[in-house]
N, CA, C and O of each residue as an XYZ file, in Angstrom:
796
protein
N       9.421      7.161    120.387
C      10.018      5.875    120.086
C      10.248      5.076    121.363
O      10.012      3.869    121.410
N      10.723      5.789    122.420
C      10.995      5.111    123.680
C       9.723      4.496    124.247
O       9.717      3.318    124.602
N       8.654      5.265    124.338
C       7.416      4.749    124.943
C       6.817      3.615    124.106
O       6.131      2.748    124.647
N       7.067      3.610    122.808
C       6.495      2.571    121.941
C       7.311      1.280    121.989
O       6.749      0.186    121.930
N       8.652      1.407    122.096
C       9.514      0.227    121.979
C      10.160     -0.249    123.293
O      10.843     -1.273    123.303
N       9.953      0.476    124.387
C      10.607      0.096    125.650
C      10.231     -1.331    126.075
O      11.117     -2.143    126.343
N       8.926     -1.646    126.139
C       8.492     -2.987    126.567
C       9.031     -4.062    125.621
O       9.384     -5.157    126.060
N       9.093     -3.756    124.345
C       9.634     -4.690    123.352
C      11.095     -5.004    123.668
O      11.509     -6.161    123.605
N      11.889     -3.963    124.012
C      13.307     -4.156    124.313
C      13.475     -4.926    125.631
O      14.379     -5.753    125.754
N      12.615     -4.658    126.603
C      12.667     -5.397    127.874
C      12.489     -6.896    127.614
O      13.247     -7.717    128.130
N      11.490     -7.241    126.816
C      11.256     -8.662    126.492
C      12.410     -9.231    125.679
O      12.787    -10.391    125.845
N      12.963     -8.409    124.808
C      14.042     -8.862    123.927
C      15.306     -9.209    124.723
O      15.931    -10.239    124.471
N      15.684     -8.352    125.685
C      16.893     -8.644    126.467
C      16.687     -9.884    127.331
O      17.631    -10.633    127.585
N      15.454    -10.098    127.780
C      15.144    -11.328    128.508
C      15.301    -12.542    127.617
O      15.813    -13.576    128.044
N      14.860    -12.413    126.381
C      14.999    -13.498    125.409
C      16.469    -13.789    125.128
O      16.839    -14.935    124.874
N      17.315    -12.744    125.175
C      18.733    -12.917    124.902
C      19.526    -13.375    126.135
O      20.747    -13.519    126.063
N      18.841    -13.605    127.264
C      19.509    -14.217    128.422
C      19.697    -13.348    129.641
O      20.333    -13.780    130.602
N      19.169    -12.142    129.639
C      19.272    -11.293    130.826
C      18.195    -11.719    131.824
O      17.039    -11.922    131.452
N      18.588    -11.852    133.101
C      17.635    -12.254    134.141
C      16.506    -11.232    134.243
O      16.685    -10.038    134.005
N      15.372    -11.739    134.597
C      14.184    -10.871    134.615
C      14.332     -9.685    135.548
O      13.873     -8.586    135.236
N      14.977     -9.902    136.705
C      15.122     -8.787    137.650
C      16.053     -7.696    137.130
O      16.051     -6.583    137.656
N      16.853     -8.003    136.096
C      17.773     -7.007    135.522
C      17.324     -6.483    134.162
O      17.914     -5.539    133.635
N      16.291     -7.085    133.597
C      15.947     -6.784    132.200
C      15.518     -5.337    131.982
O      15.823     -4.772    130.932
N      14.825     -4.717    132.930
C      14.399     -3.327    132.745
C      15.600     -2.387    132.750
O      15.677     -1.464    131.939
N      16.549     -2.628    133.678
C      17.737     -1.767    133.748
C      18.576     -1.906    132.479
O      19.045     -0.910    131.929
N      18.763     -3.136    132.020
C      19.568     -3.361    130.818
C      18.883     -2.751    129.601
O      19.535     -2.124    128.766
N      17.572     -2.935    129.499
C      16.833     -2.353    128.370
C      16.972     -0.829    128.356
O      17.169     -0.229    127.299
N      16.869     -0.204    129.537
C      16.994      1.255    129.631
C      18.400      1.701    129.213
O      18.548      2.688    128.492
N      19.419      0.985    129.659
C      20.800      1.346    129.321
C      21.046      1.214    127.822
O      21.685      2.075    127.217
N      20.539      0.137    127.220
C      20.754     -0.078    125.780
C      20.012      0.989    124.968
O      20.546      1.494    123.980
N      18.798      1.331    125.374
C      18.067      2.376    124.656
C      18.761      3.735    124.803
O      18.772      4.538    123.870
N      19.338      3.980    125.980
C      20.092      5.225    126.174
C      21.271      5.282    125.208
O      21.534      6.318    124.598
N      21.986      4.147    125.073
C      23.101      4.073    124.110
C      22.605      4.316    122.689
O      23.261      4.987    121.893
N      21.432      3.758    122.387
C      20.842      3.917    121.057
C      20.653      5.399    120.732
O      20.925      5.837    119.614
N      20.181      6.170    121.726
C      19.958      7.606    121.515
C      21.277      8.386    121.512
O      21.474      9.286    120.697
N      22.184      8.024    122.444
C      23.470      8.731    122.526
C      24.257      8.627    121.224
O      24.876      9.592    120.777
N      24.221      7.436    120.622
C      24.986      7.220    119.388
C      24.194      7.631    118.148
O      24.671      7.473    117.025
N      22.988      8.157    118.351
C      22.130      8.606    117.261
C      21.977      7.524    116.185
O      22.072      7.789    114.986
N      21.738      6.299    116.661
C      21.600      5.162    115.745
C      20.325      5.291    114.927
O      20.226      4.741    113.830
N      19.364      6.007    115.454
C      18.089      6.180    114.740
C      18.313      6.805    113.359
O      17.601      6.492    112.405
N      19.296      7.679    113.264
C      19.554      8.344    111.972
C      20.126      7.364    110.943
O      20.117      7.647    109.745
N      20.629      6.194    111.417
C      21.171      5.198    110.479
C      20.070      4.355    109.831
O      20.307      3.657    108.845
N      18.879      4.432    110.394
C      17.799      3.610    109.847
C      17.221      4.263    108.595
O      16.834      5.432    108.606
N      17.170      3.481    107.517
C      16.608      3.955    106.254
C      15.349      3.136    105.961
O      15.450      1.968    105.588
N      14.189      3.724    106.121
C      12.953      2.966    105.900
C      12.749      2.558    104.442
O      11.917      1.701    104.143
N      13.503      3.168    103.545
C      13.379      2.830    102.127
C      14.334      1.715    101.703
O      14.287      1.252    100.564
N      15.196      1.286    102.622
C      16.179      0.253    102.302
C      15.455     -1.069    102.024
O      14.527     -1.439    102.744
N      15.889     -1.776    100.974
C      15.275     -3.061    100.634
C      16.356     -4.124    100.476
O      17.513     -3.824    100.183
N      15.942     -5.382    100.679
C      16.843     -6.520    100.477
C      16.134     -7.552     99.615
O      14.906     -7.613     99.563
N      16.942     -8.358     98.942
C      16.408     -9.456     98.124
C      16.697    -10.760     98.851
O      17.835    -11.027     99.236
N      15.654    -11.575     99.037
C      15.852    -12.882     99.659
C      14.895    -13.885     99.024
O      13.675    -13.741     99.108
N      15.468    -14.897     98.393
C      14.635    -15.917     97.749
C      13.782    -15.344     96.639
O      12.667    -15.809     96.405
N      14.299    -14.337     95.954
C      13.553    -13.735     94.858
C      12.473    -12.770     95.317
O      11.683    -12.283     94.508
N      12.438    -12.492     96.629
C      11.416    -11.576     97.174
C      12.122    -10.324     97.681
O      13.143    -10.404     98.364
N      11.567     -9.173     97.339
C      12.115     -7.901     97.811
C      11.431     -7.534     99.123
O      10.205     -7.523     99.230
N      12.263     -7.236    100.114
C      11.704     -6.911    101.433
C      12.194     -5.519    101.851
O      13.355     -5.156    101.659
N      11.259     -4.757    102.431
C      11.604     -3.423    102.936
C      12.160     -3.553    104.349
O      11.852     -4.514    105.054
N      12.961     -2.608    104.754
C      13.538     -2.591    106.100
C      12.421     -2.464    107.135
O      11.468     -1.705    106.958
N      12.563     -3.222    108.211
C      11.598     -3.182    109.331
C      12.340     -2.645    110.549
O      13.406     -3.146    110.904
N      11.765     -1.613    111.193
C      12.472     -0.978    112.304
C      12.712     -1.949    113.473
O      13.769     -1.909    114.103
N      11.760     -2.793    113.753
C      11.937     -3.762    114.846
C      13.150     -4.652    114.603
O      13.904     -4.940    115.533
N      13.342     -5.085    113.378
C      14.494     -5.922    113.037
C      15.778     -5.125    113.211
O      16.767     -5.646    113.727
N      15.771     -3.875    112.787
C      16.930     -2.989    112.937
C      17.268     -2.804    114.421
O      18.423     -2.934    114.826
N      16.253     -2.503    115.214
C      16.442     -2.301    116.660
C      16.911     -3.594    117.329
O      17.775     -3.557    118.205
N      16.353     -4.733    116.925
C      16.748     -6.032    117.490
C      18.222     -6.307    117.246
O      18.909     -6.829    118.124
N      18.721     -5.956    116.050
C      20.139     -6.147    115.749
C      21.019     -5.335    116.668
O      22.051     -5.821    117.131
N      20.619     -4.084    116.942
C      21.380     -3.228    117.844
C      21.370     -3.811    119.259
O      22.406     -3.880    119.921
N      20.194     -4.226    119.708
C      20.063     -4.793    121.055
C      20.903     -6.060    121.177
O      21.599     -6.256    122.173
N      20.837     -6.914    120.169
C      21.604     -8.171    120.192
C      23.111     -7.881    120.348
O      23.805     -8.572    121.095
N      23.603     -6.864    119.643
C      25.027     -6.518    119.704
C      25.420     -6.043    121.098
O      26.455     -6.451    121.626
N      24.592     -5.177    121.699
C      24.946     -4.578    122.989
C      24.627     -5.476    124.183
O      25.259     -5.354    125.233
N      23.685     -6.345    124.041
C      23.269     -7.159    125.187
C      24.343     -8.181    125.571
O      24.375     -8.644    126.711
N      25.214     -8.533    124.638
C      26.268     -9.519    124.947
C      27.127     -9.058    126.119
O      27.460     -9.840    127.009
N      27.482     -7.762    126.101
C      28.303     -7.198    127.167
C      27.614     -7.364    128.521
O      28.250     -7.767    129.495
N      26.322     -7.057    128.586
C      25.587     -7.133    129.850
C      25.370     -8.585    130.284
O      25.338     -8.891    131.476
N      25.223     -9.456    129.315
C      25.080    -10.881    129.643
C      26.381    -11.418    130.227
O      26.352    -12.186    131.188
N      27.525    -11.024    129.660
C      28.821    -11.434    130.198
C      29.012    -10.909    131.615
O      29.467    -11.638    132.496
N      28.665     -9.651    131.832
C      28.790     -9.065    133.181
C      27.883     -9.771    134.169
O      28.253     -9.985    135.324
N      26.708    -10.127    133.717
C      25.764    -10.860    134.570
C      26.361    -12.202    134.996
O      26.245    -12.592    136.158
N      26.999    -12.906    134.061
C      27.627    -14.182    134.376
C      28.764    -14.029    135.374
O      28.903    -14.832    136.297
N      29.584    -12.988    135.182
C      30.695    -12.721    136.107
C      30.153    -12.426    137.501
O      30.667    -12.928    138.500
N      29.123    -11.616    137.551
C      28.502    -11.257    138.831
C      27.978    -12.502    139.552
O      28.159    -12.641    140.762
N      27.335    -13.397    138.820
C      26.788    -14.615    139.434
C      27.901    -15.517    139.973
O      27.744    -16.156    141.013
N      29.026    -15.561    139.255
C      30.124    -16.420    139.705
C      30.833    -15.847    140.924
O      31.358    -16.594    141.749
N      30.847    -14.512    141.037
C      31.615    -13.877    142.114
C      30.798    -13.602    143.361
O      31.308    -13.686    144.478
N      29.551    -13.280    143.174
C      28.735    -12.838    144.298
C      28.080    -14.004    145.014
O      27.784    -15.043    144.424
N      27.865    -13.798    146.305
C      27.121    -14.783    147.087
C      25.686    -14.869    146.587
O      25.165    -13.944    145.964
N      25.083    -15.973    146.869
C      23.723    -16.199    146.367
C      22.845    -16.712    147.494
O      23.203    -17.666    148.184
N      21.723    -16.093    147.677
C      20.795    -16.530    148.721
C      19.859    -17.593    148.171
O      19.216    -17.406    147.138
N      19.798    -18.713    148.884
C      18.912    -19.800    148.433
C      17.448    -19.448    148.653
O      16.556    -20.159    148.189
N      17.199    -18.338    149.369
C      15.820    -17.897    149.579
C      15.368    -16.917    148.499
O      14.269    -16.368    148.586
N      16.204    -16.691    147.480
C      15.839    -15.800    146.388
C      14.684    -16.399    145.603
O      14.764    -17.552    145.179
N      13.609    -15.640    145.398
C      12.487    -16.198    144.635
C      12.875    -16.434    143.176
O      13.588    -15.635    142.569
N      12.399    -17.530    142.638
C      12.590    -17.810    141.212
C      11.438    -17.156    140.459
O      10.461    -16.711    141.062
N      11.561    -17.101    139.142
C      10.504    -16.492    138.370
C       9.650    -17.505    137.637
O       8.876    -17.143    136.751
N       9.784    -18.767    137.997
C       8.745    -19.704    137.589
C       8.001    -20.032    138.870
O       8.624    -20.304    139.897
N       6.719    -20.010    138.825
C       5.906    -20.122    140.019
C       5.275    -21.497    140.103
O       5.138    -22.206    139.106
N       4.897    -21.851    141.310
C       4.252    -23.139    141.537
C       2.830    -23.105    141.004
O       2.343    -22.065    140.559
N       2.175    -24.248    141.053
C       0.784    -24.333    140.580
C      -0.145    -23.424    141.374
O      -1.197    -23.021    140.879
N       0.243    -23.101    142.604
C      -0.604    -22.267    143.449
C      -0.437    -20.788    143.147
O      -1.207    -19.968    143.647
N       0.568    -20.426    142.328
C       0.799    -19.023    142.012
C       1.750    -18.351    142.991
O       2.051    -17.167    142.841
N       2.239    -19.100    144.012
C       3.162    -18.538    144.979
C       4.590    -18.640    144.445
O       4.925    -19.537    143.671
N       5.423    -17.688    144.886
C       6.832    -17.707    144.471
C       7.514    -18.934    145.064
O       7.247    -19.323    146.200
N       8.397    -19.532    144.275
C       9.168    -20.693    144.717
C      10.615    -20.249    144.866
O      11.162    -19.634    143.950
N      11.253    -20.547    146.005
C      12.651    -20.167    146.183
C      13.550    -21.195    145.510
O      13.115    -22.294    145.166
N      14.823    -20.813    145.327
C      15.788    -21.741    144.738
C      15.933    -22.981    145.605
O      16.076    -24.086    145.081
N      15.897    -22.817    146.927
C      16.031    -23.965    147.818
C      14.839    -24.908    147.673
O      14.998    -26.128    147.694
N      13.633    -24.325    147.525
C      12.444    -25.163    147.318
C      12.579    -25.984    146.049
O      12.194    -27.152    146.001
N      13.135    -25.348    145.016
C      13.176    -25.981    143.707
C      14.342    -26.952    143.549
O      14.171    -28.049    143.017
N      15.532    -26.549    144.012
C      16.740    -27.343    143.769
C      17.286    -28.040    145.009
O      18.115    -28.944    144.906
N      16.825    -27.622    146.168
C      17.390    -28.162    147.401
C      16.981    -29.598    147.657
O      16.078    -30.134    147.015
N      17.673    -30.212    148.617
C      17.335    -31.611    148.947
C      15.957    -31.698    149.559
O      15.527    -30.816    150.302
N      15.294    -32.748    149.242
C      13.962    -32.965    149.802
C      14.103    -33.616    151.173
O      14.867    -34.567    151.335
N      13.369    -33.105    152.160
C      13.412    -33.695    153.487
C      11.987    -33.920    153.949
O      11.180    -32.993    154.005
N      11.704    -35.119    154.266
C      10.389    -35.461    154.782
C      10.572    -35.930    156.216
O      11.267    -36.911    156.480
N       9.951    -35.231    157.117
C      10.122    -35.549    158.529
C       9.459    -36.879    158.842
O       8.267    -37.072    158.602
N      10.252    -37.787    159.379
C       9.740    -39.105    159.726
C      10.146    -39.438    161.148
O      11.213    -39.046    161.619
N       9.277    -40.163    161.814
C       9.538    -40.535    163.207
C       9.325    -42.030    163.397
O       8.785    -42.461    164.416
N       9.749    -42.819    162.414
C       9.502    -44.254    162.483
C      10.152    -44.890    163.700
O       9.549    -45.740    164.356
N      11.392    -44.479    164.009
C      12.094    -45.058    165.161
C      11.360    -44.757    166.459
O      11.215    -45.624    167.321
N      10.895    -43.509    166.587
C      10.164    -43.135    167.801
C       8.836    -43.872    167.896
O       8.440    -44.335    168.966
N       8.156    -43.972    166.761
C       6.871    -44.675    166.752
C       7.046    -46.148    167.099
O       6.240    -46.726    167.828
N       8.117    -46.751    166.564
C       8.382    -48.165    166.851
C       8.703    -48.361    168.329
O       8.199    -49.290    168.959
N       9.548    -47.479    168.886
C       9.905    -47.586    170.305
C       8.675    -47.414    171.187
O       8.532    -48.095    172.202
N       7.790    -46.505    170.799
C       6.571    -46.269    171.568
C       5.644    -47.487    171.499
O       5.022    -47.851    172.497
N       5.553    -48.116    170.325
C       4.728    -49.312    170.168
C       5.274    -50.463    171.007
O       4.512    -51.157    171.680
N       6.601    -50.670    170.970
C       7.222    -51.748    171.762
C       6.973    -51.529    173.251
O       6.688    -52.474    173.986
N       7.082    -50.272    173.688
C       6.819    -49.961    175.094
C       5.389    -50.315    175.482
O       5.152    -50.889    176.545
N       4.436    -49.970    174.618
C       3.020    -50.260    174.905
C       2.766    -51.768    174.929
O       1.996    -52.262    175.753
N       3.418    -52.492    174.022
C       3.260    -53.964    174.000
C       3.813    -54.568    175.284
O       3.189    -55.453    175.870
N       4.974    -54.099    175.725
C       5.573    -54.612    176.967
C       4.642    -54.373    178.151
O       4.465    -55.244    179.002
N       4.049    -53.177    178.192
C       3.137    -52.858    179.299
C       1.935    -53.798    179.298
O       1.501    -54.253    180.356
N       1.403    -54.086    178.128
C       0.238    -54.985    178.048
C       0.631    -56.411    178.435
O      -0.082    -57.077    179.186
N       1.766    -56.869    177.917
C       2.186    -58.244    178.195
C       2.526    -58.452    179.669
O       2.381    -59.557    180.191
N       2.980    -57.388    180.342
C       3.289    -57.504    181.774
C       2.033    -57.810    182.586
O       2.119    -58.333    183.697
N       0.870    -57.483    182.031
C      -0.403    -57.719    182.730
C      -1.013    -59.082    182.415
O      -1.966    -59.496    183.076
N      -0.479    -59.786    181.415
C      -1.055    -61.090    181.055
C      -0.658    -62.148    182.079
O       0.443    -62.125    182.629
N      -1.575    -63.069    182.320
C      -1.337    -64.148    183.299
C      -1.367    -65.486    182.578
O      -1.966    -65.601    181.509
N      -0.725    -66.500    183.152
C      -0.792    -67.834    182.539
C      -2.245    -68.300    182.430
O      -3.073    -67.989    183.286
N      -2.541    -69.045    181.370
C      -3.912    -69.505    181.140
C      -4.328    -70.564    182.164
O      -5.491    -70.632    182.563
N      -3.374    -71.380    182.577
C      -3.661    -72.420    183.564
C      -2.344    -72.818    184.222
O      -1.295    -72.245    183.926
N      -2.407    -73.805    185.116
C      -1.210    -74.229    185.868
C      -0.165    -74.844    184.965
O       1.023    -74.798    185.286
N      -0.574    -75.424    183.836
C       0.372    -76.053    182.918
C       0.984    -75.065    181.906
O       1.914    -75.417    181.180
N       0.462    -73.839    181.862
C       0.929    -72.846    180.879
C       2.347    -72.403    181.233
O       2.564    -71.775    182.269
N       3.305    -72.728    180.374
C       4.713    -72.391    180.615
C       5.120    -71.068    179.961
O       6.266    -70.637    180.089
N       4.190    -70.430    179.268
C       4.536    -69.237    178.483
C       4.548    -67.975    179.339
O       3.516    -67.540    179.850
N       5.737    -67.398    179.483
C       5.880    -66.063    180.057
C       5.885    -65.113    178.857
O       6.890    -64.990    178.158
N       4.758    -64.447    178.627
C       4.592    -63.656    177.401
C       5.618    -62.532    177.269
O       6.082    -62.234    176.168
N       5.969    -61.914    178.386
C       6.955    -60.827    178.331
C       8.304    -61.364    177.873
O       8.921    -60.808    176.964
N       8.762    -62.438    178.497
C      10.048    -63.034    178.133
C      10.021    -63.540    176.686
O      10.988    -63.365    175.943
N       8.906    -64.166    176.293
C       8.778    -64.691    174.934
C       8.830    -63.556    173.899
O       9.494    -63.670    172.869
N       8.118    -62.467    174.194
C       8.113    -61.316    173.285
C       9.527    -60.760    173.109
O       9.943    -60.463    171.989
N      10.268    -60.619    174.214
C      11.616    -60.070    174.133
C      12.511    -60.941    173.258
O      13.327    -60.427    172.493
N      12.359    -62.266    173.371
C      13.187    -63.163    172.562
C      12.789    -63.108    171.091
O      13.649    -63.115    170.210
N      11.484    -63.052    170.825
C      11.007    -62.939    169.439
C      11.497    -61.621    168.832
O      11.961    -61.590    167.692
N      11.391    -60.542    169.596
C      11.829    -59.229    169.129
C      13.324    -59.241    168.807
O      13.748    -58.713    167.779
N      14.117    -59.846    169.693
C      15.560    -59.934    169.461
C      15.856    -60.737    168.198
O      16.719    -60.369    167.401
N      15.125    -61.844    168.029
C      15.341    -62.693    166.846
C      15.005    -61.943    165.554
O      15.717    -62.064    164.557
N      13.929    -61.178    165.577
C      13.530    -60.397    164.388
C      14.572    -59.332    164.083
O      14.919    -59.132    162.919
N      15.083    -58.639    165.110
C      16.112    -57.627    164.896
C      17.391    -58.236    164.322
O      18.043    -57.637    163.467
N      17.743    -59.438    164.800
C      19.001    -60.052    164.380
C      18.911    -60.756    163.030
O      19.842    -60.686    162.229
N      17.778    -61.442    162.773
C      17.693    -62.282    161.567
C      16.594    -61.864    160.600
O      16.513    -62.375    159.483
N      15.755    -60.942    161.030
C      14.652    -60.437    160.202
C      13.531    -61.467    159.994
O      12.695    -61.300    159.106
N      13.513    -62.508    160.795
C      12.394    -63.465    160.762
C      12.332    -64.230    162.079
O      13.242    -64.144    162.903
N      11.244    -64.981    162.268
C      11.041    -65.772    163.481
C      11.337    -67.229    163.148
O      10.772    -67.793    162.211
N      12.232    -67.828    163.931
C      12.599    -69.240    163.731
C      11.987    -70.052    164.872
O      12.494    -70.039    165.993
N      10.893    -70.757    164.578
C      10.179    -71.509    165.624
C      11.026    -72.640    166.181
O      10.912    -72.963    167.364
N      11.868    -73.247    165.365
C      12.707    -74.357    165.840
C      13.696    -73.868    166.895
O      13.881    -74.516    167.925
N      14.325    -72.736    166.641
C      15.276    -72.178    167.598
C      14.559    -71.789    168.891
O      15.053    -72.060    169.986
N      13.392    -71.153    168.759
C      12.624    -70.760    169.944
C      12.196    -71.990    170.756
O      12.248    -71.972    171.986
N      11.776    -73.050    170.069
C      11.352    -74.277    170.755
C      12.495    -74.857    171.570
O      12.304    -75.307    172.700
N      13.680    -74.840    170.988
C      14.857    -75.376    171.683
C      15.212    -74.509    172.890
O      15.530    -75.032    173.959
N      15.160    -73.176    172.722
C      15.513    -72.268    173.819
C      14.542    -72.370    174.990
O      14.954    -72.343    176.150
N      13.249    -72.489    174.681
C      12.245    -72.529    175.747
C      11.928    -73.963    176.211
O      11.159    -74.149    177.154
N      12.518    -74.976    175.550
C      12.335    -76.369    175.958
C      10.930    -76.879    175.745
O      10.428    -77.681    176.532
N      10.276    -76.405    174.659
C       8.924    -76.862    174.323
C       8.904    -77.280    172.857
O       9.897    -77.130    172.144
N       7.767    -77.805    172.417
C       7.647    -78.241    171.022
C       7.429    -77.044    170.093
O       7.062    -75.956    170.537
N       7.661    -77.265    168.797
C       7.398    -76.215    167.793
C       5.920    -75.857    167.763
O       5.556    -74.709    167.509
N       5.061    -76.857    168.025
C       3.616    -76.589    168.060
C       3.287    -75.615    169.183
O       2.473    -74.708    169.011
N       3.927    -75.809    170.335
C       3.696    -74.888    171.462
C       4.136    -73.473    171.091
O       3.441    -72.502    171.393
N       5.301    -73.359    170.429
C       5.800    -72.038    170.000
C       4.812    -71.390    169.030
O       4.548    -70.191    169.129
N       4.268    -72.161    168.103
C       3.297    -71.611    167.151
C       2.056    -71.104    167.873
O       1.502    -70.066    167.512
N       1.613    -71.856    168.916
C       0.463    -71.409    169.719
C       0.804    -70.138    170.489
O      -0.024    -69.232    170.594
N       2.034    -70.068    171.033
C       2.466    -68.862    171.748
C       2.492    -67.657    170.802
O       2.100    -66.552    171.176
N       2.958    -67.889    169.581
C       2.995    -66.799    168.596
C       1.596    -66.287    168.271
O       1.396    -65.085    168.095
N       0.627    -67.202    168.192
C      -0.771    -66.782    167.948
C      -1.251    -65.890    169.090
O      -1.868    -64.850    168.859
N      -0.962    -66.305    170.322
C      -1.361    -65.496    171.482
C      -0.667    -64.135    171.451
O      -1.270    -63.098    171.729
N       0.632    -64.173    171.101
C       1.389    -62.921    171.044
C       0.810    -61.979    169.985
O       0.655    -60.782    170.228
N       0.494    -62.524    168.816
C      -0.106    -61.694    167.750
C      -1.425    -61.101    168.217
O      -1.734    -59.947    167.923
N      -2.191    -61.882    168.935
C      -3.491    -61.414    169.436
C      -3.305    -60.233    170.393
O      -4.019    -59.234    170.307
N      -2.334    -60.364    171.309
C      -2.081    -59.279    172.261
C      -1.559    -58.028    171.550
O      -1.963    -56.907    171.859
N      -0.657    -58.243    170.594
C      -0.094    -57.104    169.856
C      -1.181    -56.394    169.044
O      -1.202    -55.165    168.980
N      -2.076    -57.158    168.430
C      -3.138    -56.529    167.629
C      -4.057    -55.685    168.491
O      -4.583    -54.675    168.025
N      -4.261    -56.081    169.747
C      -5.081    -55.263    170.654
C      -4.396    -53.925    170.892
O      -5.044    -52.879    170.874
N      -3.078    -53.960    171.116
C      -2.321    -52.720    171.348
C      -2.389    -51.813    170.128
O      -2.599    -50.606    170.246
N      -2.205    -52.420    168.938
C      -2.218    -51.633    167.693
C      -3.590    -50.995    167.480
O      -3.672    -49.829    167.094
N      -4.657    -51.735    167.723
C      -6.004    -51.188    167.549
C      -6.300    -50.065    168.519
O      -7.066    -49.158    168.193
N      -5.715    -50.102    169.698
C      -5.971    -49.060    170.710
C      -5.235    -47.771    170.392
O      -5.582    -46.722    170.935
N      -4.241    -47.817    169.540
C      -3.423    -46.636    169.247
C      -4.078    -45.728    168.221
O      -3.516    -44.691    167.867
């Protein structure tokens, strides 16, 4: 009887809420109780019941399931107490697996998601490269009033403070027309795009 029904009882206790890592031990303990109490002698294969006008004979699996259901409650309660009292490792493998077939830990499944990002570092590195390039630019002619490094720093400050470029404010600060500022911005975009393409 044990060799025939052991796997059935293991699955049954799992169905009734026993964790998979404990199901074999609980199934073995319940079957031991079944034998100790000589419950097998209580089973009458000739016993019949009436349900919906149909006579049904006793089924041993149903009889055994009833016994397991009664005894498994105690082990399920103990399991709950143990979980509440004992420490828990977040590296404990779960018994639902990922698509790859690898074990997934509780931390993988329930823990916070962290995606490593370096946007601040990348931005600082880009600004540094732009400054280096602009330091090498020379005025286009004797009338060119645009100091590209100084202009870039002011545009950058304005973007950080207001999240946009205000050509009127820049024109007033540098003492030139808005058209000149727009031309300077075109040159600045051109220089910046060269830096971005080189990266």
